[in-house]
C-alpha positions as CSV (number, residue, x, y, z in Angstrom):
1,M,0.0,0.0,0.0
2,S,2.8,2.4,0.9
3,L,4.6,1.7,-2.3
4,S,1.5,2.4,-4.3
5,L,1.0,5.7,-2.5
6,S,4.7,6.6,-3.1
7,S,4.4,5.8,-6.8
8,Y,1.2,7.9,-7.0
9,S,3.0,10.9,-5.4
10,T,5.9,10.5,-7.6
11,R,3.7,10.5,-10.7
12,L,1.8,13.5,-9.5
13,A,5.0,15.5,-8.8
14,I,6.3,14.6,-12.3
15,L,3.0,15.6,-13.9
16,T,3.0,18.9,-12.0
17,L,6.6,19.6,-13.1
18,L,5.8,18.9,-16.7
19,S,2.7,21.1,-16.5
20,A,4.7,24.0,-15.0
21,T,7.4,23.5,-17.6
22,T,4.8,23.5,-20.4
23,V,3.2,26.7,-19.1
24,Y,6.6,28.4,-18.8
25,F,7.8,27.5,-22.3
26,F,4.4,28.6,-23.7
27,Y,4.7,32.0,-22.0
28,K,8.3,32.4,-23.3
29,S,7.2,31.4,-26.7
30,R,4.4,33.9,-26.6
31,R,6.8,36.7,-25.5
32,R,9.3,35.8,-28.3
33,H,6.5,35.7,-30.8
34,L,5.3,39.1,-29.5
35,T,8.8,40.6,-29.7
36,K,9.3,39.3,-33.3
37,R,5.9,40.6,-34.2
38,L,6.8,44.1,-32.9
39,K,10.2,44.0,-34.6
40,S,8.6,43.1,-37.9
41,L,6.2,46.0,-37.5
42,N,9.1,48.4,-36.7
43,P,12.1,47.1,-38.8
44,K,14.1,50.3,-38.5
45,T,13.3,51.4,-35.0
46,P,15.5,54.5,-34.1
47,K,16.8,55.1,-30.6
48,G,15.1,58.2,-29.4
49,K,14.7,60.7,-26.5
50,I,11.7,61.8,-24.5
51,F,12.3,65.1,-22.8
52,F,10.0,66.2,-20.0
53,I,9.9,69.9,-19.2
54,S,8.0,70.1,-16.0
55,Q,7.5,72.5,-13.0
56,T,5.4,70.2,-10.9
57,S,5.0,66.6,-12.1
58,T,2.4,66.7,-14.8
59,S,4.7,66.7,-17.9
60,K,7.0,64.2,-16.2
61,T,4.1,61.8,-15.5
62,L,2.9,62.1,-19.1
63,A,6.4,61.5,-20.4
64,Q,6.7,58.4,-18.2
65,N,3.4,57.0,-19.5
66,L,4.6,57.7,-23.1
67,H,7.9,56.0,-22.4
68,T,6.1,52.9,-21.2
69,L,3.8,52.8,-24.2
70,L,6.6,53.1,-26.7
71,N,8.6,50.3,-25.0
72,L,5.5,48.1,-25.2
73,N,5.3,48.8,-28.9
74,G,9.0,47.9,-29.5
75,F,10.4,51.5,-29.7
76,D,13.6,52.1,-27.7
77,F,13.5,55.6,-26.1
78,D,15.4,57.2,-23.2
79,L,13.5,59.3,-20.7
80,V,15.5,62.5,-20.1
81,D,15.4,65.5,-17.8
82,P,16.8,68.3,-19.9
83,K,18.8,69.7,-17.0
84,D,20.9,66.5,-17.2
85,Y,21.4,66.6,-21.0
86,E,24.2,68.1,-23.1
87,P,22.4,70.2,-25.8
88,E,25.5,70.0,-28.0
89,D,24.6,66.3,-28.6
90,L,21.2,67.2,-30.0
91,H,22.4,67.0,-33.6
92,K,23.2,63.3,-33.0
93,E,19.6,62.5,-32.1
94,T,17.3,60.8,-34.7
95,F,14.0,61.2,-33.0
96,V,13.0,63.5,-30.1
97,L,9.7,63.8,-28.3
98,I,9.2,66.8,-25.9
99,I,6.5,67.1,-23.3
100,A,6.6,70.7,-22.3
101,S,4.8,72.8,-19.7
102,T,4.5,76.5,-19.9
103,W,5.2,78.3,-16.6
104,D,6.0,81.9,-15.8
105,N,5.2,84.5,-18.5
106,G,5.1,81.9,-21.3
107,K,8.5,80.6,-20.3
108,P,9.4,76.9,-19.7
109,P,10.1,75.6,-16.2
110,K,13.6,75.9,-14.8
111,N,14.7,72.3,-15.5
112,A,14.9,73.4,-19.2
113,G,16.9,76.6,-18.5
114,F,20.3,75.5,-20.0
115,F,18.6,73.7,-22.8
116,V,16.6,76.8,-23.8
117,D,19.6,79.0,-23.6
118,W,21.5,76.8,-25.9
119,L,18.6,76.8,-28.4
120,N,18.3,80.6,-28.3
121,E,22.1,81.0,-28.9
122,S,22.1,78.5,-31.7
123,V,19.1,80.0,-33.5
124,D,20.7,83.5,-33.3
125,D,24.2,82.3,-34.3
126,F,24.7,82.5,-38.1
127,R,27.6,80.1,-37.9
128,V,25.4,77.3,-36.7
129,G,23.2,77.3,-39.9
130,S,19.8,75.9,-40.6
131,L,20.8,72.3,-41.2
132,L,22.2,71.4,-37.7
133,L,19.3,69.2,-36.8
134,S,18.4,68.0,-40.3
135,K,18.7,64.4,-39.2
136,C,16.5,64.9,-36.1
137,K,12.8,64.3,-36.3
138,F,10.6,65.6,-33.4
139,A,7.1,66.0,-32.0
140,I,5.9,68.2,-29.1
141,F,3.0,68.0,-26.7
142,G,2.3,71.2,-24.7
143,V,0.8,71.4,-21.2
144,G,-0.6,74.8,-20.4
145,S,-3.6,76.8,-19.1
146,G,-5.8,78.5,-21.6
147,S,-6.6,81.2,-19.0
148,Y,-3.2,82.7,-19.8
149,G,-4.4,83.8,-23.3
150,E,-1.5,84.7,-25.6
151,T,1.1,82.8,-23.5
152,F,-1.0,79.6,-23.6
153,N,1.5,76.8,-24.4
154,L,4.0,79.4,-25.6
155,A,6.9,77.3,-24.4
156,A,5.8,74.3,-26.6
157,R,5.3,76.5,-29.6
158,D,8.7,78.2,-29.1
159,F,10.5,74.8,-28.9
160,S,8.8,73.8,-32.2
161,R,9.8,77.1,-33.9
162,K,13.4,76.9,-32.8
163,L,14.0,73.3,-33.6
164,R,12.5,73.9,-37.1
165,K,14.8,76.9,-37.6
166,L,17.8,74.6,-36.8
167,G,16.6,72.1,-39.5
168,G,14.6,69.7,-37.3
169,V,11.8,67.8,-39.1
170,E,8.5,68.1,-37.2
171,V,6.6,64.8,-37.7
172,L,3.5,66.0,-35.9
173,G,2.2,69.5,-35.3
174,V,2.3,70.8,-31.8
175,C,-0.5,69.4,-29.7
176,E,-1.6,71.9,-27.1
177,G,-3.1,70.5,-23.9
178,D,-5.2,72.8,-21.9
179,V,-5.4,72.0,-18.2
180,D,-8.6,74.1,-17.7
181,E,-10.9,72.0,-19.8
182,G,-11.3,68.4,-18.8
183,N,-9.5,65.2,-19.8
184,L,-5.9,65.6,-20.7
185,D,-5.1,61.9,-20.3
186,E,-7.5,60.9,-23.0
187,V,-6.2,63.4,-25.5
188,F,-2.6,62.8,-24.6
189,G,-3.3,59.1,-25.1
190,K,-4.6,59.8,-28.6
191,W,-1.5,61.9,-29.4
192,S,0.7,59.1,-28.1
193,K,-0.9,56.6,-30.4
194,R,-0.3,59.0,-33.3
195,V,3.3,59.1,-32.4
196,V,3.4,55.3,-32.5
197,G,1.8,55.4,-35.9
198,V,4.4,57.9,-37.2
199,L,7.3,55.8,-35.8
200,R,5.9,52.7,-37.6
201,N,5.5,54.6,-40.9
202,L,9.0,55.9,-40.6
203,G,10.3,52.4,-39.8
204,E,8.5,50.9,-42.9
205,N,9.4,53.9,-45.1
206,G,5.7,54.4,-45.5
207,G,5.4,57.9,-44.0
208,Y,4.3,60.8,-46.0
209,I,5.4,64.4,-45.8
210,E,3.0,67.4,-46.2
211,N,4.3,70.9,-45.8
212,G,7.5,69.6,-44.3
213,V,5.6,67.6,-41.6
214,V,5.8,63.8,-41.6
215,G,2.3,62.4,-41.0
216,D,0.5,59.1,-40.4
217,D,-2.6,57.6,-41.7
218,G,-4.4,58.1,-38.4
219,S,-4.7,54.4,-37.9
220,E,-4.5,53.1,-34.4
221,D,-4.3,49.4,-35.3
222,E,-1.7,47.3,-33.7
223,V,-0.9,49.9,-31.0
224,F,-0.2,48.1,-27.7
225,S,-1.4,50.0,-24.7
226,D,-2.4,49.6,-21.1
227,E,-5.7,48.0,-22.3
228,D,-3.7,45.3,-24.1
229,D,-1.0,44.5,-21.5
230,D,-1.0,44.7,-17.7
231,E,2.6,45.8,-17.8
232,F,1.5,49.3,-18.8
233,E,0.4,51.1,-15.6
234,E,-0.7,54.7,-15.6
235,N,0.8,56.9,-12.9
236,D,-2.5,58.1,-11.4
237,E,-2.3,60.5,-8.5
238,G,-6.0,61.2,-8.5
239,S,-6.4,60.1,-4.9
240,G,-4.3,62.9,-3.6
241,I,-4.5,66.7,-3.8
242,V,-4.9,67.8,-7.4
243,D,-2.7,70.7,-8.3
244,L,-3.6,73.2,-11.0
245,E,-1.0,71.8,-13.4
246,D,-1.7,68.3,-12.1
247,I,-5.3,68.6,-13.1
248,A,-3.5,68.5,-16.4
249,G,-2.7,64.7,-16.4
250,K,-6.4,64.4,-15.7
251,G,-7.7,67.5,-17.4
252,P,-8.6,68.5,-20.9
253,S,-6.3,69.1,-23.6
254,R,-6.6,70.7,-27.0
255,K,-5.1,69.7,-30.2
256,K,-4.2,72.8,-32.2
257,G,-6.0,72.7,-35.5
258,G,-7.6,69.4,-34.7
259,V,-10.5,68.2,-36.8
260,G,-13.7,69.9,-35.7
261,D,-12.0,71.8,-33.0
262,K,-11.5,75.6,-33.4
263,L,-9.3,77.3,-30.8
264,V,-10.4,80.7,-29.6
265,N,-7.9,82.3,-27.3
266,G,-6.7,78.9,-26.3
267,K,-10.2,77.6,-25.7
268,S,-12.4,75.3,-27.7
269,N,-15.1,77.5,-29.3
270,G,-14.6,80.1,-26.6
271,G,-15.7,77.8,-23.8
272,V,-18.9,76.8,-25.6
273,V,-19.9,73.1,-25.8
274,N,-22.8,72.0,-28.0
275,G,-24.0,75.6,-28.1
276,E,-24.0,76.0,-24.3
277,K,-21.4,77.4,-22.0
278,K,-19.5,74.8,-20.0
279,A,-19.8,74.2,-16.3
280,M,-16.9,75.7,-14.2
281,V,-16.6,72.6,-12.0
282,T,-15.5,69.6,-13.9
283,P,-15.9,66.1,-12.5
284,V,-12.1,66.0,-11.5
285,I,-12.3,69.4,-9.7
286,R,-15.6,68.4,-8.0
287,A,-14.1,65.1,-6.8
288,S,-11.0,66.8,-5.4
289,L,-12.9,69.6,-3.6
290,E,-15.5,67.2,-2.2
291,K,-12.7,65.1,-0.8
292,Q,-11.6,68.2,1.1
293,G,-15.0,68.6,2.6
294,Y,-16.5,71.2,0.2
295,K,-20.2,71.0,-0.7
296,I,-20.5,72.1,-4.3
297,I,-23.5,74.3,-5.2
298,G,-24.7,74.1,-8.8
299,S,-21.9,74.5,-11.4
300,H,-19.6,77.1,-9.8
301,S,-20.3,77.8,-6.1
302,G,-19.3,76.1,-2.9
303,V,-19.8,76.1,0.9
304,K,-17.8,74.5,3.7
305,L,-18.0,74.3,7.5
306,C,-15.2,76.3,9.1
307,R,-13.2,74.8,12.0
308,W,-14.0,77.9,14.1
309,T,-17.7,77.3,13.5
310,K,-17.3,73.9,15.0
311,S,-15.1,75.3,17.8
312,Q,-17.7,77.9,19.0
313,L,-20.5,75.4,18.7
314,R,-18.6,73.5,21.4
315,G,-17.9,76.6,23.4
316,R,-14.1,76.5,22.7
317,G,-13.6,79.9,21.2
318,G,-14.2,81.8,18.0
319,C,-12.1,83.0,15.1
320,Y,-10.2,86.2,14.9
321,K,-13.3,87.9,13.3
322,H,-15.1,87.2,16.6
323,S,-12.3,89.0,18.5
324,F,-11.8,91.9,16.0
325,Y,-15.4,92.5,14.7
326,G,-17.8,90.6,17.0
327,I,-19.1,88.0,14.6
328,E,-20.6,84.8,16.2
329,S,-18.4,82.1,14.7
330,H,-21.0,79.4,15.2
331,R,-23.4,81.4,13.1
332,C,-21.0,82.1,10.2
333,M,-21.3,80.5,6.8
334,E,-18.2,80.2,4.7
335,A,-19.0,80.2,1.0
336,T,-18.2,81.5,-2.5
337,P,-20.2,82.1,-5.6
338,S,-17.1,81.6,-7.8
339,L,-14.7,78.7,-7.3
340,A,-12.5,80.2,-10.0
341,C,-9.6,82.6,-9.3
342,A,-7.2,84.7,-11.3
343,N,-4.2,83.9,-9.1
344,K,-2.2,80.8,-8.2
345,C,-0.8,81.9,-4.9
346,V,2.1,79.9,-3.4
347,F,0.3,79.8,0.0
348,C,-3.1,78.8,-1.4
349,W,-4.6,76.7,1.3
350,R,-6.8,74.9,-1.3
351,H,-3.6,73.6,-3.1
352,H,-5.0,75.1,-6.4
353,T,-7.8,72.5,-6.7
354,N,-10.1,75.3,-7.9
355,P,-10.3,76.5,-11.5
356,V,-8.6,79.6,-12.8
357,G,-9.7,82.3,-15.3
358,K,-9.5,85.9,-16.2
359,S,-13.1,86.4,-17.1
360,W,-16.5,84.7,-16.6
361,T,-16.8,82.1,-19.5
362,W,-18.9,79.5,-17.8
363,K,-22.6,78.9,-17.4
364,M,-24.1,80.9,-14.6
365,D,-26.4,79.9,-11.7
366,D,-29.2,82.0,-10.2
367,P,-28.1,84.0,-7.1
368,I,-31.2,83.2,-5.1
369,E,-30.7,79.5,-5.8
370,I,-27.1,79.8,-4.7
371,V,-28.1,81.4,-1.4
372,N,-30.9,78.9,-0.8
373,T,-28.7,75.9,-1.5
374,A,-25.7,77.3,0.5
375,I,-27.9,77.9,3.6
376,D,-29.5,74.4,3.2
377,L,-26.1,72.7,2.9
378,H,-24.7,74.7,5.8
379,T,-27.5,73.9,8.2
380,K,-27.3,70.2,7.3
381,M,-23.6,70.3,8.3
382,I,-24.5,72.1,11.5
383,K,-27.1,69.4,12.3
384,Q,-24.4,66.8,11.9
385,M,-22.6,68.3,14.9
386,K,-25.5,67.2,17.1
387,G,-24.2,64.7,19.6
388,V,-20.5,65.7,19.2
389,P,-19.0,66.0,22.7
390,G,-19.1,69.5,24.0
391,V,-21.6,70.9,21.5
392,K,-24.0,73.2,23.3
393,A,-27.7,72.8,22.5
394,E,-28.3,76.5,22.6
395,R,-25.4,77.2,20.2
396,L,-26.5,74.4,17.9
397,S,-30.0,75.9,17.7
398,E,-28.5,79.4,16.9
399,G,-26.1,77.9,14.3
400,L,-29.1,76.7,12.3
401,S,-29.8,80.4,11.5
402,P,-26.6,81.9,10.0
403,R,-26.1,85.6,10.6
404,H,-22.7,86.1,8.8
405,C,-21.3,85.0,5.4
406,A,-17.6,85.0,4.8
407,L,-17.4,85.2,1.0
408,S,-13.8,84.1,1.1
409,L,-13.9,80.3,0.9
410,V,-11.9,79.9,-2.3
411,G,-11.7,81.6,-5.7
412,E,-12.7,85.2,-6.6
413,P,-16.3,86.0,-5.5
414,I,-16.5,89.2,-7.5
415,M,-15.9,87.3,-10.7
416,Y,-19.5,86.1,-10.4
417,P,-21.6,88.5,-12.6
418,E,-24.5,88.5,-10.2
419,I,-22.5,89.2,-7.1
420,N,-24.6,92.3,-6.2
421,S,-27.8,90.3,-6.4
422,L,-26.3,87.6,-4.2
423,V,-25.2,90.1,-1.6
424,D,-28.6,91.8,-1.7
425,E,-30.2,88.4,-1.0
426,L,-28.0,87.7,2.0
427,H,-28.7,91.2,3.4
428,K,-32.4,90.7,3.0
429,R,-32.0,87.6,5.3
430,Q,-30.2,89.6,7.9
431,I,-26.9,87.9,7.0
432,S,-23.8,90.2,7.1
433,T,-21.2,89.9,4.4
434,F,-17.4,89.7,4.6
435,L,-16.1,89.7,1.0
436,V,-12.5,89.1,0.1
437,T,-11.1,90.0,-3.4
438,N,-7.6,89.3,-4.7
439,A,-7.2,92.8,-6.2
440,Q,-7.3,91.9,-9.9
441,F,-10.7,93.2,-10.9
442,P,-10.8,96.9,-10.0
443,D,-13.9,97.6,-12.2
444,K,-15.8,94.9,-10.3
445,I,-14.9,96.6,-7.0
446,K,-16.2,99.9,-8.3
447,L,-19.6,98.3,-9.1
448,L,-20.0,96.5,-5.8
449,K,-22.9,97.6,-3.6
450,A,-22.5,98.1,0.2
451,I,-20.7,95.2,1.8
452,T,-20.5,94.8,5.6
453,Q,-16.8,94.6,5.3
454,L,-14.8,94.6,2.1
455,Y,-11.3,93.1,2.0
456,V,-8.5,93.3,-0.6
457,S,-5.7,90.8,-0.3
458,V,-2.4,92.7,-0.3
459,D,0.1,89.8,-0.5
460,A,3.2,91.9,-1.3
461,G,4.4,95.4,-1.4
462,T,6.3,95.3,-4.7
463,K,5.6,94.2,-8.2
464,D,8.2,91.5,-8.3
465,S,7.3,90.0,-4.9
466,L,3.5,90.1,-5.8
467,K,4.3,88.3,-9.0
468,A,6.3,85.7,-7.2
469,I,3.8,85.1,-4.4
470,D,0.4,85.4,-6.2
471,R,1.5,84.1,-9.6
472,P,-1.3,86.1,-11.3
473,L,-2.8,85.3,-14.7
474,F,-3.0,88.9,-15.9
475,G,0.1,90.4,-17.6
476,D,-0.9,93.8,-16.2
477,F,-1.5,92.4,-12.7
478,W,0.4,95.3,-10.9
479,E,-1.7,98.0,-12.6
480,R,-4.8,96.0,-11.7
481,F,-3.6,95.7,-8.1
482,L,-3.1,99.4,-7.7
483,D,-6.4,100.3,-9.4
484,S,-8.1,97.9,-7.0
485,L,-6.7,99.8,-4.0
486,K,-7.8,103.1,-5.6
487,A,-11.3,101.6,-6.0
488,L,-11.3,100.5,-2.4
489,K,-10.6,104.1,-1.3
490,E,-13.9,105.2,-2.8
491,K,-16.0,102.8,-0.7
492,E,-18.0,104.3,2.2
493,Q,-18.3,101.1,4.2
494,R,-15.7,99.3,6.1
495,T,-12.6,98.4,4.1
496,V,-9.6,96.2,5.0
497,Y,-6.1,95.4,3.6
498,R,-5.4,91.8,4.4
499,L,-1.6,91.0,4.6
500,T,-0.4,87.4,4.7
501,L,3.2,87.3,6.0
502,V,5.5,84.6,4.5
503,K,8.9,84.5,6.0
504,G,11.6,84.7,3.3
505,W,9.0,86.0,0.7
506,N,7.4,89.2,1.9
507,A,7.9,89.7,5.6
508,E,10.8,92.2,5.0
509,D,8.9,94.6,2.7
510,L,7.9,97.1,5.4
511,D,8.5,100.3,3.5
512,A,6.9,98.9,0.4
513,Y,3.7,97.9,2.3
514,Y,3.5,101.3,4.0
515,S,3.7,103.1,0.6
516,L,0.4,101.3,-0.3
517,F,-1.5,102.8,2.7
518,S,-2.1,106.2,1.0
519,I,-3.5,104.6,-2.1
520,G,-6.4,102.7,-0.6
521,K,-6.8,104.4,2.8
522,P,-8.3,101.3,4.4
523,D,-10.2,101.4,7.7
524,F,-8.3,98.4,8.9
525,I,-5.2,96.3,8.1
526,E,-5.2,92.7,9.1
527,I,-1.7,91.1,9.4
528,K,-1.7,87.4,9.6
529,G,1.1,84.8,9.5
530,V,0.8,82.3,6.7
531,T,-0.9,79.0,7.6
532,Y,1.1,75.9,6.6
533,C,-1.2,73.6,4.8
534,G,1.2,70.7,4.1
535,S,3.4,70.0,1.1
536,S,2.2,70.6,-2.4
537,A,3.8,70.2,-5.9
538,T,2.8,73.8,-6.5
539,S,4.4,75.4,-3.4
540,K,7.9,75.2,-1.9
541,L,6.7,76.6,1.4
542,T,7.8,74.8,4.6
543,M,7.3,75.4,8.3
544,E,10.4,77.7,8.0
545,N,8.2,80.2,6.1
546,V,5.6,80.4,8.9
547,P,6.2,83.3,11.3
548,W,5.6,83.2,15.0
549,H,3.0,85.4,16.6
550,S,5.9,87.5,18.0
551,D,7.1,88.1,14.4
552,V,3.7,89.2,13.4
553,K,3.4,91.6,16.4
554,E,6.9,93.0,15.6
555,F,6.0,93.6,12.0
556,S,2.6,95.2,12.9
557,E,4.1,97.5,15.5
558,A,6.8,98.7,13.0
559,L,4.1,99.2,10.3
560,A,1.9,101.2,12.7
561,K,4.9,103.3,13.7
562,K,5.6,104.1,10.0
563,S,2.1,105.6,9.7
564,N,3.0,108.4,12.2
565,G,-0.1,107.9,14.3
566,E,-2.6,107.4,11.4
567,Y,-2.9,103.7,12.4
568,E,-2.4,101.9,15.7
569,V,-2.4,98.3,16.7
570,A,-5.9,97.7,18.0
571,C,-6.5,93.9,18.5
572,E,-4.9,90.6,18.3
573,H,-5.9,86.9,18.2
574,V,-2.9,84.9,19.3
575,H,-4.3,81.5,18.3
576,S,-4.7,82.7,14.7
577,C,-1.3,84.5,14.7
578,C,-3.2,87.6,13.6
579,V,-3.0,91.3,14.5
580,L,-5.3,94.2,13.6
581,L,-4.3,97.8,12.8
582,A,-7.1,100.4,12.8
583,K,-7.5,104.0,11.8
584,V,-7.2,106.1,14.9
585,D,-9.4,109.1,13.7
586,K,-12.3,106.8,13.0
587,F,-12.3,104.0,15.4
588,K,-10.6,105.2,18.6
589,I,-12.9,107.4,20.6
590,D,-11.9,108.7,24.0
591,G,-9.1,106.2,24.2
592,Q,-11.4,103.2,23.5
593,W,-11.5,101.1,20.3
594,Y,-14.7,100.6,18.3
595,T,-13.7,97.9,15.9
596,W,-16.7,95.8,16.5
597,I,-19.8,95.9,14.3
598,D,-23.4,96.7,15.2
599,Y,-25.0,94.2,12.8
600,E,-28.6,95.2,13.4
601,K,-27.7,98.8,12.7
602,F,-26.0,97.8,9.5
603,H,-29.0,95.9,8.2
604,D,-31.3,98.8,9.1
605,L,-29.0,101.2,7.2
606,V,-29.0,98.9,4.1
607,A,-32.8,98.6,4.2
608,S,-33.2,102.4,4.5
609,G,-31.6,103.0,1.1
610,R,-29.8,106.1,2.4
611,P,-26.1,106.6,2.1
612,F,-24.0,105.6,5.1
613,T,-20.4,105.2,6.2
614,S,-18.4,102.8,8.4
615,K,-18.8,105.2,11.3
616,D,-22.5,104.6,11.3
617,Y,-22.4,100.9,12.4
618,M,-19.4,100.6,14.6
619,A,-19.5,99.2,18.2
620,L,-17.2,99.1,21.2
621,T,-14.5,96.5,21.3
622,P,-14.4,94.4,24.5
623,S,-11.3,94.7,26.7
624,W,-10.3,91.1,26.2
625,A,-9.9,91.6,22.4
626,V,-7.8,94.8,22.7
627,Y,-4.1,94.4,21.8
628,G,-1.9,93.5,24.7
629,A,-4.8,92.1,26.9
630,D,-3.9,89.1,29.0
631,E,-6.5,87.0,27.1
632,G,-4.7,87.5,23.8
633,G,-8.0,87.9,22.0
634,F,-9.6,84.8,23.5
635,D,-13.2,85.3,24.7
636,P,-13.2,84.6,28.5
637,E,-16.8,83.3,28.2
638,Q,-15.4,80.4,26.2
639,L,-13.5,77.3,27.4
640,R,-10.1,77.0,25.8
641,Y,-8.8,73.5,25.1
642,K,-5.1,73.1,24.8
643,K,-3.9,69.9,23.2
644,E,-0.8,68.5,24.8
645,R,1.8,67.7,22.2
646,R,3.5,64.3,22.1
647,H,0.2,62.6,22.3
648,G,-0.6,64.0,25.7
649,S,-4.2,64.5,27.0
650,S,-6.3,67.7,26.5
651,R,-6.7,70.1,29.3
652,K,-9.2,72.9,30.0
653,E,-8.6,76.3,31.2
654,N,-11.0,79.2,31.7
655,G,-10.6,82.4,29.7
656,S,-7.0,81.7,28.6
């Protein structure tokens, strides 16, 4: 019996070994057959280069995907960062593919600096001649933002022009990807397959040339991709924060001069799809913002529950607006009627997940619907706080009736064409308005009706530093900025300069900031340390750039001193690293500050239809909110929770 079992086991082991061997050799045979098949399709495959010119990671990711696709189809290419490449060797190349982003003022990112300098010098040097790259064929895919108008994909077009001037043969016209539109991966994939088709035609000597451009027959047959082989894996970062340029790898792209596609200022049909204006919020943008806790309203608005709203619902203190202006943080709704912005600030706490634009080109939702939906979504989020430890029943009930709206959630609220109607609707419901603008739309500021408190972001004191920090879309951004400050000066209601200090970027521009005071003559100047929001491909900020509250105080005191008594330091909120300067002749009466707001009086004044000024609805600032008070701007009626670091337990302390 044992012999029989042993014999059976032996036979089974032999059978298993033979089966495994058969499967292995079948697999190897299939791979050899596939390799021969690819080689027969590409008998004269050239060794080529794929250059990625990228500021963040979008162009690099696209280049990596193209590299994998070409390898799958039997084409041998090197993936190259131009900063590591010797441009003098370019004339030796037979086939070059460039994935190029456009960055500042139509220029390429820094990793292509030396490469671009060499191209410029060679093009302008008569000794080089126009045949230097005559043996080099090339194709270029551009990644840019159509919102930049004339500089849209300028870097990609410049590469094409200069390579052609040096004799390079462009095998495909420049394909211009627009990150603002919707599905760049799809269009880039189509372009990549066209590249494969061109390479095969060249390998079989079957390509044709039209106007100096080698073309392909448009066929996508026999192109191996991720759908055909599991070895091709897309580098998808969709689960993380989506950067403005990174919405590129997932966003739309445009093929210049493509069939049925007409480009108007870098946009397809001027932003019109099937006869209708497109929605501002694409599925990719919606998914990214919703992941961060935003509630999207219609096609271009949003609302989110602020952490300070939650804090005051639990009796743990309000935000700096509570200390400076007397708002009830648990009754404040943070919203925006326009998720789009005209800047891409380095300290953007939304990591540039919102759209960008220089004018309103999207479909537009009704202002009453926006207000109704915002309040509905806000109150639903408030209700979800029921049962959270520490939430007070009385405050929860009050929170269901918002009395303040901070129109500063994300984007540029005054881009919304019906902003005045939206503000009117909020005021009719006895909801005060705190509107923040990024100082790029002076005409819109002039047309604004009375706002409870109107802010202009003053992120830098000089043209160069503003450009570096805000990264504006407009070429005349500085003129727009100054005109916005002038427009602010004409407003009768409360006005504010909001300064965000970033160590190493703008915290040293004291004289430059002061020079702006006389232009806008604001009632108040808020000075706040930048909030570190984690790492992002679009920002190089670290904790080293975040000032301490003592730094902010020092800067504020020095700025007040510069004004020669026109402004003084009035309030502070230590927890927010924020200090308030106020105009002495308006808001300091008999030695006491009146920075708070009489909200009922404001609404009465608006309803009356009569002209009024900021002096007509001011209220006394409590002693605990005044600069230098022991409480540091923390309301003594609240219970402050201080979290112990190093995983320690929380502890309470009254009024501190």
